[in-house]
N, C-alpha and C positions, 0 to 999 in steps of 0.2 A: 633283131631291131624289128624288121618286116613282120615275123612273124609276130612277138611281140602285139602290136599296132593293131594287126587283125584279129588276137585277141581278145584286145583290150572294147576292139569297133565295137565285134560283137556282143560280148558283154553290156555292155554302156543299150545296145540295140535292142537284145531280151531285156533287158530290167525296166524297160517304159511300162508305167503303170496301166492295167487291165481299162476296157472301159468303163463307165461307172455302173453297177447297177442296181438295180432297187433291196430296201431291207426289207425281204415279205417275205421270208422261212421265218418257221416257230421253234420255239425252243426251249421244253420247260424242266426244268431239275426237279431232284429226286426231293427238295426240301418245301417245294411247289412256288419261285422262281420262277416268270415267265418273259420271255424275250422275244421280242420281234425283231429278226438279224437279217442279216447275210453271211450265211455259213461260209468261212472261208476255208477252212480242211480238217484235216482228224492228223496227228503226226506225235509219235513216243506217247501215247494219252493224254497228247492236252488238246482240246478240239478250239481251235481259232474263229472268236465272229467278230464283225464289226455292227456295232450299233451306231444308227444316223443323231443321236448326241453325243458319242463319246469320241475323243479324236484319236484314231487308230482302230486297235483291232485291243479285242480282253480275250485271259485265256481263260476255258474251264476243264474241269477235271472229268474228263468220260467216262468211266464209271456213274458217276453220281452226275448221268443223265439220264434222266425218265422217257422225256419222246422230243421228236424234230420233224420237222416238214419242211420241205422244201422241192422248188417246182424246177432245180437246176441239174444239169448235168456235173455228176460226181465219178471217177475214177474210186472202183473201192478196191482195194487189197483188204485178202485175209489167209487166215493166220496160217491153211493150208497150200497157199502159193495161189488160188485161184482168183480171179480180177475180173469185175463185172463194171461195165456205166450203165450207169443209168440215173435213173430219179429216187427221192427217200424218203420214208414214211414208219412209222413205229406208233403201236397204240400204248406203250408204256402200263400194261397190267403187270409190268411187274418186274423185280428187281434186275432181271436180263433183257429186259424185253429184245425180242429178235425187228433187226431190222429188215422192214420192205424194201426190195432193189427193185423199181421199174425196170428189166431192160430197155436201152434207147432203140438198138437194134432188131431187125426183124430176124424171124417173126415174134415178135413182143409176147410177152411172156411176163410172173412174177417171182421173187425169188423172195426166200426168206436166209439170215443169217445170224447171230446170238449174236449180242451186242458184245461180247468180250472174245470177238473171233476175228473182230473188225480191226485192221494197225495200222489203218489209213485213209483216208478220205483225200483228195484232192478237186478242186473244181476243174472241170475240164467243158470242152466244144466242140464243134466240129471245124471250127478256126485253125486254122496250121500254129497259127503266135502265140494262142493260149494254154497252149500243152507245157509250153518251157518253164523251167524254173531256174534258180540257180544259187549261187552265192560270191560275195566278192570281199579276200579279208588282206588286208595290211598289215605290216609291223616296223617299226623301223627304232633301231636302238645306238647311241651315240656316246663313246667317252670322251673329253676330253685331253686326259692322260698322255694318250698314244695320237689322239687324232683318228678316231676308229670309228668307221659308221658304218652301219649294216640292214640293211634293205630289205624287206620280201613282198612280196605283190601273187596274191593265184584269187584265179576265179575256176570255179564247177558250173556248166551248164549242162540240163537232160533233160531228156524229151521225152514223154510217157506215153505208151497206151496202154492198149488189154491186155495184149499180152507180150509183148515185148519192148524195149528201151532203150535209148543211148545218152550216151554222157560225153560230156568233154573239160578236160578239167586242164590248168596251164596252171607254172608255179616258176615264177621267177626272185634271184635273189643275189645279190652283190655286196661285197665288203672289201673297205681298204683303209687304210690304217697308215700312221708316219712310216716312210723307210719302205713302206712293200707296195708289191705291185698288187692294182685293181683283180678280184677271184671273183668270177660269175658263175649262176649255174640257172639252164633255163631247161625247163622237161616237159612236153605235151605228153598227156594220154587221153586214148581213143578207148570206147570202149562201145559193144552195144550188145544184148542179152534178150534172149527170146526163152519163155517158159515152154514146157513138155508137159504132155498130155498126164503123168505123174505126178504129183501132188512136190509140190518145193523143187522137184529138176527141172535145168535150164541146161542149153549152152551157148556161148559166149565168143566174143573175136575180141582179143585187143591187138592197140595199135600204141608204142610206144617210142618215144623220140627227145633223146638228153644230152646237154651240151653241159660240160665242167670242166671248165679249167683249170682246176686242184689234179684230178687226174690226165688233165691234158686230154680230153676226146674233143674231136672239132663235134661229130655225130652219131650218136647210137640209137641206130633202128632195131627195132626188139617187133617181130609180130608173130603171133599167138593165137591160135584157140581153142579151146577144147569143151570138159562137161561137169555141171555143176549142181552145188543141192545146199538147199540154208540148210541150215540144222535147227537152228534156230529165229523164229520171226512171229516177235510180240509185237506187244504196244511198250517194254521197254527192251529188249533185245533183239538184235536182227546180226546174227551170224552163218556168216555163206562160205563152202572150200571149193576152188575151182583149180582144176588140173589137169594140162595136155601138151602141146608141143608144137612148137615154134622155130626163128628163125633170127638170128641176132648178125646184125654187120654195125662193126665199130673203125670209125675211123679218127685214129689221132691226128694233132697237130702236125704241120708241116714241117718241122722243122725236129721231129723225132721222125729221124728218114729209116731210121733202121724194124721199126716197127708198122709200116705200110698198114693196108686194112684187113682185117679179120673178119672171116664169115664165120659161122656157127651153128650146128643142130643143136638145140634144148627142149628137154623136157623144163617144164615149170610145173610148183604148186600154187597158189594165191590162197588168199584167205581174207576177208573185210569183216570187222566187227564195228558193231553201236552201239551205245550204251547210250540212253536218257533217265533225265529224270524231274520230273514234273515243276517246270516253268523254269526248272534252275540250272541243270549242266545238260552237256553233249559230249561221250564222246565216241570219236570219231578213230579206226585205224584200219593202214591197211598193209600189208604184206606180200611178197613172194621170191620163192629159193628156182634159180635156171640152174639145175646143174648140167651141164655140157653135155652133146653124146658124140660128135667130131670134135678131134683138135685135142690138145693135151687136157692132160683131168682140169675141171676148172668151177668152179658153184659159185653165182652170183646170188646177192643177195638182197633188196630192197624193199625199204618203210616207209611211210609217214601215217604220223599221229596226228590231230588237233584234240585239242581240251577249251569246249565255250563252257563259258559264263554267262546267262543271260544278260544283260542291262535293264531292257526295258525295247519293248515289240518287236520289231524284227532287227536288233540291232545287240550285240553282242561284243565281250572282251574272248581270245583267243591266246591258247600258249602251241604252237604247233613246234612237228621237230620232222625231219627229211634226213635220209640217208641213205649210200650206197657203199655196198663192201662189194672186191672182189678176191677169190682166192689164191689166182696165179695172175694179179697184172702183169705186163710187162716190167722187164728187170729195173726199166730205171724209170719206173711210175709208180704212185702210191696208190693203195689198193682200196682207199675209203675216202669217200667225202660226204660229212651228216654235218646238220645245226640245228641251233633252235632262232625261233621270232617268238614274239611276242605283240597281240595291235590290237586292231579293232576289224568283226568281221561286221558284213550286212546282208539277209536273204533277203529273193524276191519272188515274185512268182506265188505260188503253193505250198514254198516251204517251209 
């Protein structure tokens, strides 16, 4: 409960609105429409802007932008994996106008990147707090027939810099029904990623903490590190693979006396897949396989998936799935724990 309180409190702090900013950016569409606005960011091929006379933000298709100009600082990510921080402008002289980025860091210089090569823009600043973004997801299911209730809450918080990023995520679920004991599952994942000199290559470190009453796990700690690469990185799809080595410690419930605590060296292969559709849907899938190096032959598999349908502005409806499988669990315990949920999602910051 203490861990859950810390994560939820942190999420609320990070989600406080940014200081009000002037709407003095210029945006011109290919059909001639012109807006004086605040450019919020670009994600999944959608440019989000805020107009002083519109409640909330509006979404425009990135490929239909002819000209933009902003004196704000943006974090600019490209298909090749190169990341810049600077102010933006473009001439709008062609169907694929190059975006001129005035680099903020010394020595001052300008670079130009083709519009189609830019996969994301996010407002940034020298302020520590303005670099955070994230999301909160909730889900609830109830059935009167057997008095069953299932509740799920999750949150993600990310901190982004030019060449590296860190992310924390938390997922908690519980289910109860008449005549059955309460089941709970809590998982916290921490990760940090740093880009290498080679395009789309990176190294990363991960830490995962899992509690599952179904598998009778008090605490499963997994630490790892490795090298990864983005196989595809566009406005529509993002796919990366990561491989390396790690260590795992599993402590089972006290009354499972004969199991004790297990320590295992592991290898791992992980992947993350994200797919987007303009203004409508978003699919996120993460999965990893952990074959044991020491101890008995054993393979663990973990997966999380979420499908989002946009309702309005930063609010979406989500369908999510989680699962953990173990090919060689202790003899008296189940080898899997999985479930589904659906509910509302809210994003904050630059997401």
